[in-house]
C-alpha positions in Angstrom: 0.0 0.0 0.0 2.8 2.4 0.9 4.6 1.5 -2.3 1.5 2.3 -4.4 1.1 5.6 -2.6 4.7 6.5 -3.3 4.2 5.6 -7.0 1.1 7.9 -7.2 3.1 10.7 -5.5 6.0 10.2 -7.9 3.7 10.1 -11.0 1.9 13.2 -9.8 5.1 15.1 -9.2 6.5 14.0 -12.5 3.3 15.1 -14.3 3.4 18.5 -12.6 7.1 18.9 -13.4 6.4 18.1 -17.0 3.5 20.6 -17.2 5.7 23.3 -15.6 8.4 22.6 -18.1 6.0 22.8 -21.0 4.6 26.1 -19.6 8.1 27.5 -19.2 9.0 26.6 -22.8 5.8 28.1 -24.1 6.5 31.3 -22.1 10.0 31.5 -23.5 8.6 30.9 -27.1 6.0 33.6 -26.6 8.7 36.0 -25.5 10.7 35.0 -28.6 7.6 35.8 -30.8 7.4 39.3 -29.1 11.0 40.0 -29.9 10.5 38.8 -33.5 7.6 41.3 -33.9 9.7 44.0 -32.4 12.5 43.1 -34.8 10.3 43.4 -37.9 8.7 46.6 -36.5 12.2 48.1 -36.2 13.1 47.0 -39.8 9.9 48.6 -41.0 10.9 51.9 -39.3 14.3 51.5 -40.9 12.8 51.2 -44.4 10.5 54.2 -43.8 13.6 56.3 -43.0 15.5 54.9 -45.9 12.8 55.7 -48.4 13.4 59.4 -47.7 17.1 59.2 -47.1 17.8 57.5 -50.5 16.4 60.6 -52.3 19.2 62.8 -51.0 22.0 60.2 -50.5 23.5 57.5 -52.6 22.8 53.8 -51.9 26.5 53.3 -51.2 26.5 56.1 -48.7 23.6 54.7 -46.8 25.0 51.1 -46.8 28.4 52.5 -45.5 26.6 54.1 -42.5 24.5 50.9 -41.9 27.6 48.7 -41.8 29.3 51.0 -39.4 26.5 50.4 -36.9 26.6 46.7 -37.6 30.3 46.7 -36.6 29.4 48.4 -33.3 26.7 45.8 -32.7 29.1 42.9 -33.4 31.6 44.3 -30.8 28.7 44.8 -28.3 27.6 41.2 -28.8 31.1 39.8 -28.5 31.5 41.6 -25.2 28.1 40.6 -23.9 28.9 36.9 -24.7 32.5 37.3 -23.6 33.6 35.9 -27.0 36.9 37.6 -27.4 37.9 35.5 -30.4 34.9 36.5 -32.4 37.1 37.7 -35.3 38.2 34.1 -36.0 36.2 32.1 -38.5 36.4 28.6 -39.9 34.4 29.7 -43.0 36.3 32.7 -44.3 35.3 32.1 -47.9 31.6 31.6 -47.0 31.8 34.7 -44.7 33.1 36.8 -47.7 30.4 35.4 -50.0 27.7 36.0 -47.3 28.9 39.6 -46.9 28.8 40.3 -50.6 25.3 38.9 -50.8 24.2 41.1 -47.9 25.5 44.2 -49.6 23.7 43.3 -52.9 20.4 42.5 -51.4 20.4 45.5 -49.0 21.3 47.8 -51.9 18.5 46.4 -54.0 15.9 47.0 -51.3 17.1 50.5 -50.5 17.0 51.4 -54.3 13.5 49.9 -54.6 12.2 52.3 -52.0 13.3 55.2 -54.2 11.0 54.1 -57.0 8.2 52.0 -55.4 5.9 52.3 -52.4 6.9 50.5 -49.2 3.9 48.1 -49.6 4.9 47.2 -53.2 8.5 46.6 -52.4 7.8 44.6 -49.3 5.0 42.5 -50.9 7.5 41.4 -53.6 10.3 40.9 -51.1 8.0 38.7 -49.1 8.6 36.0 -51.6 12.0 35.4 -49.9 11.0 32.5 -47.6 9.4 30.7 -50.5 12.6 31.3 -52.6 14.7 29.9 -49.8 12.9 26.6 -49.9 13.1 26.5 -53.8 16.8 27.4 -53.9 17.6 24.9 -51.1 16.2 22.2 -53.2 18.2 23.3 -56.3 21.5 24.3 -54.6 21.6 21.9 -51.6 19.6 19.0 -53.1 17.2 19.2 -50.2 13.9 17.2 -50.5 10.9 19.4 -51.4 7.5 17.7 -51.5 4.9 18.2 -54.3 2.7 20.3 -51.9 5.6 22.6 -51.3 6.3 23.1 -55.0 2.7 23.9 -55.5 2.9 26.5 -52.7 6.0 28.0 -54.3 4.3 28.2 -57.7 1.3 30.0 -56.0 3.8 32.4 -54.4 5.2 33.3 -57.8 1.6 33.9 -59.1 1.2 36.4 -56.2 4.3 38.3 -57.5 2.9 38.3 -61.0 -0.3 39.8 -59.7 1.6 42.7 -58.2 4.0 43.2 -61.1 1.5 42.7 -63.9 4.0 41.9 -66.7 2.7 42.3 -70.2 0.3 45.1 -69.2 0.9 48.8 -69.8 0.9 49.3 -66.0 3.9 47.0 -65.6 6.8 48.9 -64.0 10.3 47.4 -64.7 11.5 48.9 -61.4 9.5 46.2 -59.6 12.2 43.8 -60.7 14.6 45.6 -58.2 13.0 44.1 -55.0 12.5 40.8 -56.8 16.3 40.7 -57.5 16.8 41.7 -53.8 14.6 38.8 -52.7 16.6 36.4 -54.9 20.0 37.4 -53.3 18.5 37.6 -49.8 17.4 34.0 -50.3 20.9 32.8 -51.2 22.2 35.0 -48.3 20.0 33.1 -45.9 21.0 29.7 -47.2 24.7 30.7 -46.9 24.0 32.1 -43.4 22.5 28.7 -42.4 25.7 27.0 -43.4 28.0 29.6 -41.8 26.1 29.4 -38.5 27.0 25.7 -38.1 30.5 26.8 -37.0 30.6 30.6 -36.6 28.7 32.7 -34.0 26.3 35.5 -34.7 28.8 38.1 -33.6 31.5 36.6 -36.0 29.1 36.8 -38.9 28.1 40.4 -38.0 31.8 41.4 -37.7 32.8 40.0 -41.2 29.7 41.5 -42.8 30.3 44.9 -41.3 34.0 44.9 -42.3 33.3 43.9 -45.8 30.5 46.4 -46.1 32.6 49.3 -44.7 35.6 48.5 -47.0 33.6 47.9 -50.2 31.1 50.8 -49.7 33.9 53.1 -48.6 35.9 52.4 -51.8 33.0 52.3 -54.3 30.9 54.9 -52.6 33.7 57.5 -52.5 32.9 58.6 -56.0 29.1 58.6 -55.3 29.2 60.5 -52.0 26.5 63.1 -51.9 26.9 66.4 -50.0 25.5 66.1 -46.5 22.3 68.0 -45.7 21.1 69.6 -42.5 19.2 66.5 -41.5 21.7 63.9 -42.8 22.9 62.9 -39.4 19.4 62.5 -38.2 18.8 60.0 -41.1 22.1 58.2 -40.4 21.5 57.9 -36.6 17.9 56.7 -37.2 19.0 54.1 -39.7 21.7 52.9 -37.5 19.4 52.7 -34.5 16.5 50.9 -36.2 18.8 48.5 -38.0 20.8 47.6 -34.9 17.7 47.2 -32.8 16.1 45.0 -35.6 19.2 42.7 -35.7 19.5 42.6 -32.0 15.8 41.7 -31.4 16.1 39.1 -34.1 19.1 37.5 -32.4 17.2 37.4 -29.1 14.1 36.0 -30.8 16.0 33.1 -32.4 17.7 32.3 -29.1 14.2 31.9 -27.5 12.2 30.2 -30.2 12.8 28.0 -33.3 13.2 29.6 -36.7 10.1 27.9 -37.9 8.1 29.7 -35.2 9.7 33.1 -35.8 9.7 33.1 -39.7 5.9 33.5 -40.3 6.1 36.9 -38.5 8.3 38.1 -41.3 5.1 38.9 -43.1 4.2 41.6 -40.6 6.6 43.7 -42.6 3.8 44.1 -45.2 1.3 45.2 -42.6 3.7 47.8 -41.2 4.7 48.9 -44.8 1.1 49.6 -45.6 0.6 51.6 -42.4 3.8 53.6 -42.5 3.5 54.1 -46.3 0.1 55.7 -45.8 1.0 57.8 -42.8 4.3 59.2 -44.0 4.0 59.1 -47.8 0.2 59.0 -48.5 0.7 55.7 -50.4 -2.0 53.1 -50.2 -1.7 49.9 -52.3 -4.2 49.2 -55.0 -6.3 46.0 -55.1 -3.9 43.9 -57.2 -1.0 44.7 -54.8 -3.1 43.8 -51.8 -4.3 40.6 -53.5 -0.8 39.6 -54.5 0.5 40.3 -51.0 -2.2 38.1 -49.6 -1.4 35.3 -52.0 2.4 35.5 -51.3 1.7 35.6 -47.5 -0.5 32.5 -47.6 1.9 30.7 -49.8 4.9 31.5 -47.6 3.1 30.5 -44.3 1.9 27.3 -45.9 5.4 26.5 -47.1 6.8 27.0 -43.7 4.0 24.9 -42.2 4.8 22.0 -44.5 8.5 22.2 -43.8 7.7 22.0 -40.0 5.7 18.9 -40.6 8.4 17.1 -42.5 
């Protein structure tokens, strides 16, 4: 009888411990989701500032400033984690490739804000998660199910709805964010390989150094005279970009990427709001429909990958 009572007590305690652990994990994941939302909110504010800044400054100029702040963030992260050998990498070639991809995709998106509304640029750029899956199958030979390929195809239909090729309303400048999404997808795939050995602060360090050097050399001939509000633009960009990256790092440390990634689509929501508030832009029906199709396609693709 005593043994049975002890068993019941042990089972009860074990069940309660399990429930407490589940609740603790859920609580941490919810906090990770909060930081993911804050990250994309910060990136949206960054893009809002960049849309005005790129009118008065060159893309190279703005990228140079951004990577200066990334360098500061990498040093901060290395100190916070007490990683004093953050400058060492086992993937130098991949780090260089990753950095170049970062520069290209960032440059494309900044340039797209000069010609397109925030909502249009972000809607097309939201094809990125779908492209990552498609390119992973092509470049890394990863298995992709028929359902996933159908979702990817639907995502491309969403882009066509927004861009409307073949119609008089088609704007060739809409290819700029699509190009950015392509290079961002490859960047994310390379980042995944790099992160197997290198820390976040190491990747941030190499990206910032490459960005500063290349944009300093190339951008020298394209440097625009500073305005009265230039430093306000630069500080705002650096602040929002650094906060976005920092919140993203925290979010990924608290929750799996599969849980965090769907919140990438909140960028479209913020783009519509900030575009309307600051620039008086409101997307037309085809853009809203295309954005919805891409979002559903992307979330479904992520869902299928989580099930496999």
